[in-house]
N, C-alpha and C positions, 0 to 999 in steps of 0.2 A: 245076251239073253237077259230079260227083265228079272229083277228080284221079286220074290214072293211079296204080294201086297202092293206092287207098283200100280199106281192108279190108271195109267194109260200108256199106249204106244204112240210115239210120234211118227207120222208118215212124212215122206219127203215134201209134201205140200204144206206142212205145218199143222195139219189137223191131227188131233189125238182121238183115237177110238177109246172113249171113256167107259161106256156101259156100266155106269154106277148110279146109285139112287141119289136123288136130291129132293129138296123141299122148296116149293114156291111159296113165298110169304108176301102178304099184302095187307094193307089197311091195319097194320099193327095187330093183327090177329095172332093169338098164341099158337093156334093150330094151323099148319100150312097144308098145301096141296102136294101130295107126293108125286114125283115124276121120275123118269128114267133119263139120264143124261147120255145120249148116244155119242155125240162128238163135241169136242172143244177146239176152239182156235183161240188166238190171242184176243180176238175181237168179239167172240160170241159162242153160241152153242146150238145144238139141235136137241130138243127135249121131246119126250113122249109122255102124255098124260092119259088118265083113264078115259074110256069112251064117253061117259056122261059128265065129265068135269069141264068146267069153264075157267080158263085162266084170264086174268085181266091183261091189258096191254103193257102195263108197267108193274114190276114186282122185283123182289129180291130172290135170288137163287142161292141156296145154301146146300153144300155137300161136304160133310166131314171127310168122306173118303177121298175127295178131290181137293181138299183144303180150299174150298171155294165159298165165297160170300160176296156176291156181286149184284149191283143194280142191273136190271135187264129191261129191254124194250122189245116187244114182239115185232118182228119184221116180216113174218110169214106164217101162215097157218095152212096145213094140209091134213085133213082128217084129225088124227090124234097127235100129230107132230107139230111142234112150234119151232120156228127159227127165231133166235133172239140175238140182239146185239148188246154187248156190255156197255154200260155207261158209268159216269162219274164214280 
């Protein structure tokens, strides 16, 4: 059984159900775009942004709850959800 505060559960496919908040940062702006991190894999994530928000194709994803600070590239968009691949 997961300990309290554990960030995510790992499934047999290697996906982690994260359901934690994150921040999309771009163009060296001090204020980022809030998002919800739905799933994590070793290579990327599925994010959800607010309905009228627009995320660029390249950005940094930060989440203190998930100990995450990664460069991302958007590989898919469907409504409010973004599929991203982690880079460098």
